[in-house]
C-alpha positions in Angstrom: 15.5 55.5 34.9 17.2 58.8 34.1 18.4 61.4 36.6 15.5 63.9 36.0 12.9 61.2 36.7 14.8 60.2 39.9 14.9 63.7 41.1 11.0 64.1 40.2 10.2 61.0 42.3 12.3 62.3 45.2 10.5 65.8 44.9 7.1 64.1 44.7 7.9 62.0 47.7 9.1 65.0 49.8 5.9 66.9 48.8 3.7 64.0 50.0 5.7 63.7 53.2 5.5 67.4 54.0 1.7 67.5 53.3 1.2 64.4 55.4 3.0 66.0 58.4 1.2 69.3 58.1 -2.2 67.5 58.3 -0.8 65.6 61.4 -1.1 62.1 59.8 1.1 59.3 60.5 2.2 57.1 57.5 0.0 54.4 59.0 -3.0 56.7 59.1 -2.3 58.0 55.5 -2.0 54.3 54.3 -5.3 53.3 56.0 -7.2 56.4 54.5 -5.7 55.8 51.1 -6.3 52.1 51.0 -2.6 51.4 50.5 0.0 49.6 52.5 2.4 51.3 55.1 5.3 50.0 52.9 3.9 51.9 49.8 3.7 55.1 51.7 7.1 54.8 53.0 8.5 54.0 49.6 6.7 56.9 48.1 7.9 59.3 50.6 11.4 58.0 50.1 11.3 58.7 46.3 11.0 55.2 45.0 11.1 55.8 41.3 8.5 53.2 40.4 5.0 53.6 41.7 1.5 52.5 40.8 -0.5 55.5 39.5 -3.8 54.3 41.2 -2.2 54.2 44.5 -0.4 57.4 44.1 -3.7 59.0 43.0 -5.4 57.6 46.1 -2.7 59.1 48.4 -2.8 62.5 46.7 -6.7 62.5 47.1 -6.5 61.9 50.9 -4.1 64.7 51.2 -6.3 67.0 49.3 -3.7 67.5 46.5 -3.9 67.3 42.8 -1.6 66.1 40.2 -0.7 68.6 37.5 1.6 67.9 34.4 3.6 70.8 33.0 5.8 70.9 30.0 9.4 70.3 30.9 12.3 72.6 29.8 14.0 70.0 27.6 11.1 69.4 25.3 9.9 65.7 24.5 11.5 62.5 23.7 10.9 60.8 20.4 11.2 57.0 19.7 14.8 57.4 18.9 15.3 58.9 22.4 16.3 62.3 21.1 15.0 65.6 22.5 12.8 67.8 20.3 12.1 71.5 21.1 
């Protein structure tokens, strides 16, 4: 996993944690509402770089958030792992 992916995972985790706290939910409550394990919520909030999309979407839904993808500043990667602009 490259550094930008790791940073994105940490940013996502921090956003999830901040939103959960603003809603006054514990990790256990969020896990129960989203139908995921407490361990999953903990790892997600701590920026674990690999996650299951279906579980992530369930957590995001409970928190009233939506996932949006935007173009990155470095273009896209081709099969040769080069960056195109």
